[in-house]
Every structure is written in C-alpha cells, then in structure tokens.
C-alpha positions in Angstrom: -0.4 -0.1 0.0 1.8 3.7 -0.8 2.0 6.0 1.4 -0.8 9.2 2.0 0.4 11.8 -0.4 -1.9 14.4 1.5 0.6 14.3 4.6 3.2 15.6 2.4 1.9 18.9 1.0 5.1 20.0 -0.8 6.1 16.7 -2.0 2.6 16.5 -3.7 3.6 19.5 -5.7 6.7 18.0 -7.6 6.0 14.6 -8.7 8.3 16.1 -11.5 11.2 17.6 -11.7 9.3 20.0 -14.1 6.7 20.7 -11.4 9.6 20.7 -8.5 11.5 23.7 -10.5 7.7 25.7 -9.9 8.4 25.9 -6.5 10.2 28.9 -4.9 13.8 28.2 -4.0 12.7 29.1 -0.2 10.4 26.2 0.1 13.2 23.3 -0.8 14.1 23.1 2.8 10.7 22.0 3.9 10.5 19.9 0.5 13.9 18.0 1.7 12.3 17.2 5.0 9.3 16.0 3.4 11.1 13.9 0.6 13.3 12.4 3.8 10.1 11.3 6.1 8.4 9.6 2.9 11.3 7.7 1.9 11.7 6.7 5.2 7.8 5.4 5.4 7.5 4.0 1.9 11.3 2.1 2.4 9.8 0.9 5.8 6.8 -0.5 4.4 8.4 -2.1 0.8 12.2 -3.1 2.4 14.9 -2.0 0.5 18.0 0.7 0.8 17.3 3.4 3.1 20.4 5.0 4.2 21.8 6.1 1.1 18.8 7.6 -0.1 18.5 9.3 3.4 22.0 11.4 2.6 21.0 12.3 -0.7 17.6 14.1 -0.4 19.6 17.7 -0.6 21.5 16.7 -3.5 18.7 15.2 -5.6 16.4 18.0 -4.7 19.0 20.6 -5.7 19.9 18.6 -9.0 16.8 18.5 -10.5 16.0 21.8 -9.3 19.1 23.5 -11.0 19.6 20.9 -14.4 16.4 20.9 -16.9 16.5 16.5 -16.8 15.7 14.7 -18.6 17.1 16.5 -21.3 20.1 17.5 -18.8 21.3 14.0 -18.0 22.4 12.8 -14.1 24.2 9.9 -13.7 23.8 7.9 -10.6 27.2 5.7 -9.9 25.5 1.9 -7.9 22.2 3.5 -7.3 21.4 2.8 -3.8 21.2 6.5 -3.4 18.6 7.1 -5.9 15.2 6.0 -4.2 14.5 9.9 -3.5 15.5 10.4 -7.5 13.1 8.0 -8.4 10.4 9.9 -5.9 11.0 13.1 -8.0 10.6 11.4 -11.4 7.2 10.5 -11.9 7.6 7.3 -9.4 6.4 8.8 -6.3 3.3 6.8 -5.9 5.0 3.2 -7.3 7.8 3.5 -4.8 6.0 0.6 -2.2 6.6 -1.8 -5.4 10.6 -1.4 -5.2 12.0 -4.3 -5.6 8.9 -6.8 -5.9 8.1 -8.6 -8.8 6.3 -6.4 -11.4 7.4 -3.3 -9.6 10.1 -0.7 -9.7 13.6 -1.5 -10.1 15.5 -1.1 -7.2 18.2 0.7 -9.2 18.4 3.5 -12.1 17.5 1.8 -15.6 17.1 2.7 -18.7 13.7 0.7 -19.5 12.1 2.4 -16.7 12.0 5.9 -17.1 13.8 8.7 -19.6 14.7 10.6 -15.9 17.1 7.4 -15.8 19.8 7.9 -17.9 22.2 4.6 -17.2 21.4 1.3 -15.9 23.4 0.9 -13.1 23.6 -1.7 -10.0 27.8 -1.9 -9.6 30.0 0.8 -8.7 32.2 3.2 -10.5 30.5 3.2 -13.8 29.0 6.6 -13.4 32.1 9.2 -14.3 32.9 6.9 -17.7 29.0 7.0 -18.8 28.7 10.9 -18.3 32.4 11.5 -19.9 30.5 8.7 -23.0 27.4 11.3 -22.9 29.3 14.6 -22.5 31.4 13.8 -25.1 28.1 12.8 -27.6 26.8 15.8 -26.4 29.4 17.9 -28.0 29.5 15.8 -31.0 25.6 16.8 -31.9 26.2 20.3 -30.6 23.6 20.1 -27.8 23.2 22.3 -25.2 23.0 19.9 -22.4 24.5 19.1 -19.2 26.1 16.0 -17.6 26.1 15.6 -13.7 27.5 11.7 -12.6 27.4 11.4 -9.1 30.2 9.0 -7.2 30.2 8.3 -3.7 33.6 8.3 -2.1 33.8 4.4 -1.7 33.1 3.7 -5.6 35.9 6.3 -6.2 38.3 3.7 -4.8 37.4 1.9 -7.9 40.0 1.9 -10.8 37.9 2.5 -13.3 36.6 5.7 -12.0 40.4 7.2 -12.0 40.5 5.6 -15.7 37.6 7.8 -16.5 38.9 10.8 -14.8 42.2 10.5 -16.4 40.6 10.5 -19.9 37.9 13.0 -19.1 40.4 15.3 -18.1 43.1 15.4 -20.6 40.1 15.9 -23.2 38.5 18.4 -21.6 35.0 17.9 -22.0 31.9 19.8 -20.2 31.4 17.7 -17.7 30.2 17.9 -13.8 31.2 15.2 -11.2 29.7 15.1 -7.9 31.8 13.3 -5.2 29.1 12.2 -2.2 31.3 12.1 0.8 29.8 10.4 3.4 32.4 8.0 4.6 31.0 5.1 3.9 30.3 2.9 1.1 28.4 0.2 2.2 30.9 -1.0 5.0 33.4 1.4 6.3 35.6 2.9 3.6 39.3 1.9 3.5 42.4 3.0 2.1 44.7 6.0 1.5 42.3 7.9 -0.6 39.2 7.4 1.9 42.0 8.9 4.8 43.0 11.9 2.3 39.3 12.9 1.7 38.2 12.6 5.3 41.2 14.0 7.2 41.0 17.9 5.7 42.9 20.2 7.2 41.4 23.7 7.7 42.4 26.5 6.1 43.4 28.6 8.5 46.2 26.1 9.2 47.3 25.8 5.8 47.4 29.5 5.4 49.7 30.3 8.5 52.0 27.2 7.3 52.0 28.5 3.8 52.2 32.9 4.4 54.5 32.4 7.5 57.0 30.0 5.8 57.1 32.4 2.9 57.5 35.5 5.6 60.8 34.1 6.9 62.3 33.1 4.0 61.6 36.0 1.7 65.2 37.5 2.1 66.8 34.0 0.8 65.6 33.3 -3.2 67.2 30.0 -2.9 65.2 29.1 0.0 62.3 31.0 -0.9 62.2 28.9 -3.9 61.7 25.7 -2.1 59.4 26.9 0.1 57.3 27.4 -3.3 58.1 24.1 -4.3 57.2 22.6 -0.7 54.4 24.4 -1.0 53.2 22.1 -3.7 54.0 19.3 -1.8 52.1 20.6 1.1 49.1 21.6 -1.0 49.2 17.9 -2.2 49.1 16.4 1.2 46.5 18.3 2.6 44.1 19.8 0.0 41.3 17.4 -1.5 41.6 19.1 -4.5 44.7 18.8 -5.6 44.3 15.3 -6.6 41.5 15.8 -8.9 43.3 19.0 -10.3 45.9 16.7 -11.2 43.6 15.0 -13.4 42.6 18.3 -15.0 39.5 18.7 -13.1 38.1 21.8 -11.6 37.7 21.3 -8.0 35.2 23.0 -5.9 34.7 22.1 -2.0 34.1 20.6 0.1 30.5 21.6 0.3 27.6 20.7 3.1 25.5 18.2 1.4 22.5 18.9 3.5 22.0 22.5 3.0 20.0 22.3 -0.2 19.9 26.5 -0.9 23.9 26.1 -0.8 23.8 23.5 -3.0 21.3 25.1 -5.6 23.4 28.5 -5.4 26.5 26.7 -6.2 25.1 24.1 -8.8 23.8 27.1 -10.5 27.3 28.9 -10.7 29.1 25.9 -11.8 26.2 24.9 -14.8 27.9 27.7 -16.7 31.3 26.2 -16.0 33.2 24.7 -19.2 35.3 22.0 -18.9 35.5 19.0 -16.5 34.4 20.2 -13.1 34.0 18.2 -9.5 32.4 19.0 -6.7 32.9 17.7 -3.6 29.8 17.3 -1.4 29.9 15.9 2.5 27.1 14.0 3.3 25.7 11.8 6.4 24.6 8.3 5.0 21.3 7.8 7.2 20.3 11.9 7.5 17.3 12.8 9.6 16.8 9.4 10.8 18.6 9.0 13.9 19.0 4.8 13.7 19.7 5.3 10.8 22.5 8.1 11.6 24.1 5.7 14.0 24.2 2.3 12.3 24.2 3.1 8.6 25.6 -0.1 7.8 22.7 -1.8 9.3 20.1 0.5 8.0 21.8 0.0 4.4 19.5 -2.8 2.8 16.4 -2.6 5.4 13.5 -5.2 5.5 10.0 -3.9 6.7 10.4 -2.1 9.5 8.3 0.1 12.3 10.0 3.6 11.6 8.6 4.5 15.0 10.9 2.3 16.7 15.0 2.7 17.2 15.8 -1.0 15.9 15.1 -3.4 13.6 13.2 -6.7 13.4 15.9 -9.3 14.4 17.2 -11.7 11.9 15.5 -15.3 12.0 18.4 -16.6 13.0 18.0 -19.4 10.5 21.4 -20.7 9.0 22.5 -19.1 5.5 25.3 -20.4 3.5 27.1 -16.6 3.8 27.0 -17.6 8.1 28.5 -20.7 7.3 31.3 -19.4 5.2 31.9 -16.9 8.2 32.0 -19.9 11.0 34.1 -21.7 8.6 36.5 -18.7 8.0 37.3 -18.5 11.9 37.5 -22.4 12.5 40.1 -22.4 9.9 42.1 -19.5 11.0 42.5 -20.9 14.2 43.8 -24.0 12.6 46.1 -22.1 10.0 48.0 -18.7 10.7 48.7 -18.7 7.0 44.5 -18.1 5.8 43.8 -14.8 4.9 40.5 -13.5 4.4 40.2 -11.1 1.3 36.9 -9.2 0.6 36.2 -6.4 -1.8 34.1 -3.9 1.1 31.6 -6.7 1.6 32.4 -7.7 4.7 29.1 -7.8 6.4 27.3 -9.2 2.8 30.0 -12.3 3.1 29.8 -13.2 6.8 33.4 -12.2 7.4 32.4 -9.6 10.5 33.5 -11.9 13.3 36.2 -13.3 11.3 37.5 -9.7 11.0 37.6 -8.9 14.7 39.1 -12.3 15.5 42.3 -12.3 13.3 42.1 -8.5 12.5 45.9 -9.5 11.1 44.8 -12.1 9.0 41.9 -10.3 7.6 42.5 -7.2 4.3 39.2 -5.5 3.1 40.4 -4.3 -0.3 37.9 -1.7 -0.7 35.7 -1.5 -4.2 38.1 -2.9 -6.2 37.7 -6.8 -7.4 40.2 -6.9 -9.8 43.0 -6.1 -7.4 41.3 -8.3 -4.5 42.0 -11.2 -7.0 45.8 -10.5 -7.4 46.4 -9.4 -3.8 45.3 -13.0 -3.4 47.8 -14.0 -6.0 50.6 -12.0 -4.7 50.1 -13.4 -1.2 49.2 -17.1 -2.6 53.0 -16.5 -4.4 54.7 -16.0 -1.0 52.9 -19.9 0.4 50.1 -17.6 2.0 46.7 -19.7 1.9 43.9 -16.5 0.7 40.6 -16.5 1.0 38.8 -14.3 -1.5 34.8 -14.0 -0.8 33.3 -12.4 -3.4 29.6 -12.0 -4.7 29.0 -14.2 -8.2 28.2 -10.7 -10.1 30.7 -8.7 -8.5 33.5 -11.7 -9.2 33.0 -10.9 -13.1 35.4 -7.6 -12.5 37.9 -9.8 -11.6 38.0 -12.2 -14.2 41.0 -11.3 -16.1 42.7 -11.0 -13.2 41.4 -15.1 -12.6 42.5 -16.1 -15.5 46.0 -14.4 -15.9 47.3 -14.1 -12.3 45.9 -17.4 -10.6 44.8 -19.9 -12.9 48.1 -19.7 -15.3 50.4 -19.8 -12.4 47.9 -22.5 -10.9 47.8 -20.7 -7.6 46.4 -21.7 -4.4 43.3 -19.0 -4.3 39.9 -20.5 -2.7 37.1 -18.5 -4.0 33.9 -18.2 -2.1 31.5 -17.3 -4.1 28.4 -15.9 -2.7 25.1 -15.2 -4.2 24.9 -17.8 -7.1 22.3 -17.8 -9.1 18.9 -16.3 -8.4 18.8 -13.5 -5.8 16.0 -12.4 -5.6 15.0 -8.3 -5.3 18.1 -6.9 -6.5 17.6 -7.9 -10.0 19.2 -8.0 -13.2 22.1 -6.4 -12.2 23.0 -8.5 -9.2 21.9 -12.2 -10.6 24.5 -15.1 -9.7 23.8 -16.2 -13.0 27.1 -16.5 -15.0 29.7 -17.8 -12.7 29.4 -21.8 -13.4 29.2 -20.8 -17.2 32.9 -18.2 -17.0 34.6 -20.2 -15.0 34.3 -23.8 -16.4 36.2 -22.7 -19.6 39.2 -21.9 -17.3 42.1 -24.3 -16.8 43.1 -25.6 -13.3 39.8 -24.8 -11.8 38.2 -27.1 -9.1 34.3 -25.6 -9.2 31.9 -27.1 -6.2 28.1 -26.6 -5.6 26.7 -27.4 -2.0 23.8 -29.1 -2.2 23.2 -27.8 1.6 25.0 -25.9 4.4 26.9 -28.9 5.8 28.2 -29.7 2.1 28.9 -26.2 1.7 31.8 -26.5 4.9 33.5 -29.4 3.8 33.6 -27.6 0.1 35.2 -25.4 1.7 37.7 -27.2 3.4 38.3 -29.1 0.8 38.8 -26.2 -1.9 41.0 -24.8 1.2 43.8 -27.6 0.8 43.8 -28.2 -2.4 46.6 -27.7 -5.1 45.8 -25.2 -7.2 42.2 -22.3 -7.5 39.2 -23.8 -6.4 35.8 -21.9 -6.1 33.1 -22.9 -4.0 29.5 -21.4 -5.3 26.6 -20.7 -3.1 23.7 -18.9 -3.1 21.7 -16.2 -1.3 20.4 -17.1 2.0 19.5 -20.9 3.0 17.7 -23.0 5.1 17.9 -26.2 4.0 18.1 -27.0 7.7 20.8 -29.4 7.0 23.1 -31.0 10.3 25.9 -28.9 10.2 29.3 -31.2 11.1 31.6 -29.5 12.9 34.7 -31.8 11.7 35.7 -30.8 8.4 36.5 -33.6 6.2 37.8 -33.4 2.5 35.3 -34.7 -0.1 36.6 -36.8 -2.9 37.4 -34.3 -5.9 35.2 -35.2 -8.7 32.6 -37.8 -7.0 29.5 -36.8 -7.0 26.3 -38.5 -4.8 23.4 -41.1 -6.1 20.6 -39.7 -3.5 17.5 -41.5 -5.2 17.6 -44.1 -7.6 14.7 -45.0 -10.3 12.8 -48.1 -9.7 10.9 -48.3 -13.0 11.0 -51.4 -14.8 12.9 -51.7 -18.2 9.7 -50.9 -20.1 9.2 -47.4 -18.6 11.5 -44.2 -19.5 13.9 -43.9 -16.8 15.4 -40.6 -16.1 18.0 -39.3 -14.1 18.7 -35.8 -13.0 21.8 -34.2 -12.5 21.5 -31.7 -9.8 24.2 -29.1 -9.2 23.7 -26.6 -6.1 20.6 -26.1 -3.8 18.3 -27.2 -6.3 18.0 -30.5 -5.2 15.3 -30.6 -3.0 13.2 -29.4 -6.1 14.7 -32.5 -8.4 14.1 -34.9 -5.2 10.2 -33.9 -5.3 10.3 -34.1 -9.1 12.3 -37.6 -8.8 9.5 -38.6 -6.8 6.9 -37.6 -8.9 8.6 -38.9 -12.1 10.4 -42.0 -10.3 13.7 -40.7 -11.6 16.9 -41.3 -10.3 18.4 -38.6 -8.5 22.3 -37.1 -8.2 23.8 -34.6 -6.4 27.0 -33.6 -9.0 28.5 -31.4 -6.2 31.5 -31.0 -8.5 31.1 -28.8 -11.5 34.9 -29.1 -12.4 36.0 -32.2 -13.1 32.4 -33.8 -12.8 31.9 -37.5 -12.7 32.6 -38.5 -15.7 32.2 -42.2 -14.7 29.0 -42.0 -13.2 27.3 -40.3 -15.9 28.8 -42.8 -18.4 26.9 -45.6 -16.2 23.6 -43.5 -15.8 23.5 -43.4 -19.9 23.9 -47.4 -20.3 20.9 -47.5 -17.6 19.0 -44.6 -18.5 16.4 -43.3 -21.2 17.0 -39.4 -20.6 19.8 -37.6 -18.7 18.0 -34.1 -17.0 20.6 -31.4 -16.0 19.5 -28.6 -13.3 21.4 -25.5 -12.5 20.4 -22.5 -11.5 23.3 -20.5 -14.0 22.5 -19.6 -17.2 22.4 -22.8 -19.2 24.6 -21.5 -22.3 28.2 -22.9 -20.9 26.8 -23.8 -17.8 27.4 -27.4 -15.8 24.7 -29.0 -17.9 26.5 -28.0 -21.6 29.8 -29.9 -19.8 27.7 -33.0 -19.3 26.1 -32.7 -23.0 29.6 -32.2 -24.5 31.0 -35.2 -22.8 27.9 -37.8 -23.8 28.4 -36.6 -27.5 31.9 -36.5 -27.5 31.6 -40.5 -26.1 29.1 -41.3 -28.8 26.6 -41.9 -25.9 23.7 -42.7 -27.3 21.4 -40.9 -24.6 19.5 -37.6 -25.4 20.2 -35.0 -22.4 18.1 -32.2 -21.5 19.9 -29.3 -19.6 17.6 -26.7 -17.6 18.7 -23.6 -15.8 18.6 -19.8 -16.7 17.4 -18.8 -20.0 19.4 -16.6 -22.1 17.1 -13.5 -20.4 17.8 -11.4 -17.6 16.0 -12.1 -14.7 14.3 -9.2 -12.9 13.6 -8.8 -9.4 11.2 -10.5 -7.6 11.6 -13.0 -4.7 13.5 -16.1 -5.4 10.6 -18.4 -5.1 8.7 -16.3 -7.6 11.8 -16.0 -10.1 12.0 -19.8 -9.8 8.2 -20.5 -10.4 8.6 -18.2 -13.1 12.0 -19.8 -14.9 10.3 -23.2 -14.1 13.2 -24.6 -11.5 10.7 -25.4 -8.6 9.9 -28.8 -8.4 6.0 -28.2 -10.4 8.3 -26.1 -12.9 10.8 -28.9 -13.3 8.3 -31.7 -13.6 6.3 -29.9 -16.3 9.6 -29.4 -18.6 10.7 -32.8 -18.3 6.7 -34.1 -18.9 7.3 -32.0 -22.2 10.5 -33.1 -23.4 9.5 -36.9 -22.8 6.3 -36.3 -24.7 8.3 -34.7 -27.9 
C-alpha cells in the first residue's frame, strides 16, 4: 500500500522535476524534509536500500531543481542512493513496489524512466558513462549538461580513476559530484579515503604557507624551495589537488545537507566549461537517528516500524554466508597462513566475526575486485593461503585477474562465491547467473556447488587444502536445515552422490536428474513424482564422468538442473561429454534462459523460470512427450 501523499503538501506538488522547478527556492528546505520522511515511510513498508537515500535527499532536490532533467543527464553510481530521485521523477506512487516482482527496479534503469539515463547496479561506472554522454552532446551540438554522482566508496575503484584521467585529458564539459559520506556499504578503507576524510583547516594551511614565505623572503634560493614545498604541502592537505592533477576544476567540500547552498553552487557550476568536480559532504542515514547511528545496519532494510529504534531481529536461520563466516574462523584458528580478503563486503559475506577475531589476517580491499583477486595471487606466491570472499556478479570484474594471475600460474587461491544463482530483489544487475559458465572454461579450476549448508562447509575445506585455484559457489540465503558437521572432511574430488534410484521397470522411460547446488531439494521432489534417479553432482569441474557414463547405460534420458545460465553452464559440459563419447542418450539441460531476470523473490523467480519442483516436472514431461 502506498503512503498517503496528503501528509506531504509540498512533495505532492513536485511529482516531476518540472513541477519541482516551479516551486520557490525558499520552499526547498521543507520539501527536503518531506521527501526524507516520505522515503522513510515508503521503504519501511516495502523494504530496500535506505541509509544511502536518506543521505542524498538535499543533493537530489538541488540537482533536479538546477538542471533541466531529463534533457540534462544525471548518472547515479551504483544507485543505492537513487530512491529520492525515483520519488521526484514520476514514480512516487509506485515506490511501495520497489524491488518486487513487476514493480520498480531497485536501481536506475533505462527501460523504466527517461530520467534514468544509465542502467546501474555496480559501482564505479558513472564517470565513464557521463563522459561518453558529454562527448555525444558536444558532437551533436546539444546544449546539454552531464552530471555524474559518485560516492567516496565507489571512487576508490580503478575504473573511476581511468575515467577521470581520460576526462581531464580531453577537456569535455561535465560535472562529477563526489558524494562523500565516508562510507561504501562497510566503512571505507584505503589511503584515498583517509586523504579525503582528514581535511585540514584553511587557516592552518594558510598560516603554514604565509609564515614560511615571510620567514624565507630574503633568501631567494630557499624561497624557491619553500614554494615547491608549498605545492607538496598542498598535495597532502587539500583534497582538490588530486583531482586537479587529473585536469578537473575542484570545488568544495560543501555541506551536502544545505539545499540552498547546493542550489547556488550548482547554478554557478552549470555555466562552467570543462571537467568540474564538486565535493559534497553528506551523512549516510541523515534525518533518521537509528540510521545515522548504524548506517551499515540500515543500508538495506527489511520491512520495519520507523517509530522504533531498531530493525526486526533476524530469524537466526543458518545461511550460506554464515556457514562461510563460521568456517573461516574455524579454519583460521587452525592455520595462521589463512588470509581472508573481501572487496568491501564484510557484512554481506559473513566476515564480521573473522575481522574481529583475526584482524591481522583480514583484508578489505575496498570496492576493487580486480585488486582483490590479484592481492590473493600475490599472497599465494609467498605460501600464504588466501580466501577471497566475493559475490558472483562482482567476481565478473575480476575475471581477467582470475585467468591471468591465478589460473595460469595455478596458485592456491580459494574463492568463496556468494550470491550464486537467483538473488531475488536486487534484480538483473545482481543475479549470479553466469559464474559456472565463466569459470568452467578456465583451465586448472576446481569448481564446487553445495546442495546444503553442511556440504558447503566441507567443500570450503576441500577447496582450501586443494593444490591450485578452487571455487565454492553458493546462493543467497539458506534454510535447507541440514545438520552441520563441525568436523571438516575433504571430499573426494569429482565424485557425485546418488540421492535416489529409479525403480522403473525396463519398459518405462528411466530419467536421471543431475542436480547442481541447492535445486537438489526440488530435484528430489521431482524424482519422487517421476520415479527418477537423482544425483547431487557436487563438482562442476571436474565432474563425475564415470557415473554419468554409467547412467547413460541404464537410463533413457539425462536431465541437468542448475541455477545458472544454460549456455556454457554445468549441464552443457555434460552434454558435450555425452556427445564426444558417442553415448546415445539424450540430455535435457534445465537452467536459466538466455535473458536477464528481473526483481522478485527467489521463490517467485524459480517458479517463473520453471526451476521449482512443479516447473521441473512440467519441463521433463514436456521433453519426454515430444
């Protein structure tokens, strides 16, 4: 149910940026307050990303007030912070549907609105995209302004620097707004963040500069040395120097919650030529005290009561992320060579306890997936045992490093790949649909897909002691309710487990279902319905060739089931094996179709794609009846 707009009289008058721009500037402070309250009430009813949006309310209002959107382009980086943008761009009354099936996209999406100028979801893309748009505007002779909004977490990624280096060198008209809240999802790390956060006062800098010049004014050679020292000092204490070296005109830092100050500054900057950067200081969770005090906890929230001071307690159910986190602590207690690496996803990957218990073995590489992978490779070269915890879709960014820096030299790096398969509400940009495909074709890889939480724990241990690169791929959430064995036991590489045997007589069609990952539960229900053999394949690479060959001799049809793209997935390798061996058994590959999967619950997505038990039964029967 949507929020009653009558409670927000000014916001009711600003359903679109055109309507917003009709309001007197004196009303913008009250409008910002109403927008923040509306956002809070909406997200508390729908769930979604909250703290980031609370921090960008005034900035969003100012941008749409000053710039002629959608003619002028605003590119949001990642898009966690873009809920206020959606509210002001004719989607206010649909905000209660965000992240839900057939509802609003969780991030800016070009298919959804003309105000969403770029489809986003992963960090560090905004400056590159904005530069491309600025080049296009100049080429076409359009009087169009282009703005990229990027956070201080996202700007630590290499792609942002590549874009700034290019943008400054070709001198195109564009504005980059650095939204500095000293946070990504976790706290920011790295030298750049420290540089931005530790701003020295202008008075201090001026006194050092002027005092030094006065003292040394009578000594020309030393005076020149002092001038050079001033430049070095400036580079150390003034954040703009870094960006100016890239060729950007730096302005700031500015209070990001002073909407009128933002409007006036943006009006002035709108007319400036060349690449500009505006440094804006904001507070994540601004205006809602619980989110201000706990911006990490309130980054992504379930449905909650905003009048209370805490979020609903978690169910406490075991998730695959928790299994990984527990295993990591247990393994680190046994082996001080274990090094845990995350690209800024400590909380999401279940590494909080590990980071606290083993701080010397914990490394947050910031939002820099390429670096995280090669960091692990460097550690492995020196006989350490790196474990890289990374989301499936984020791992895509480190693919070259996986091939070149880990797989070719055959280094002992374990990848704990979270969010494999369908992830639910985050939609197209976050579905872990491709990892089995892009990993399968890489030589030297050991790839495992657990069917339950205990199998995940044992696979992590198996991959850890394995000589060479290994990956354990598991889904978001959990709740298979498997009994977890604290004792760690290495699995026999490449061996599958037969979980159910068909009892069909010789005159019936015997089906063998080869299941990868947590779809095993649906496969077992399907097996009971069709009296099919069901196999927990466990290993994607190498897979159990001898068992597959045996099954082709005793069954009429093989069916592979996986929550991964059918093209290039685990099933395609089985099909290739059967064909190359000239085994005359047909193979049906079931998995994710050749299309991007929109947001919804994981159960809804499985049902829509016929990956639940009903869908599997329907697909297999359809194939048998052809």
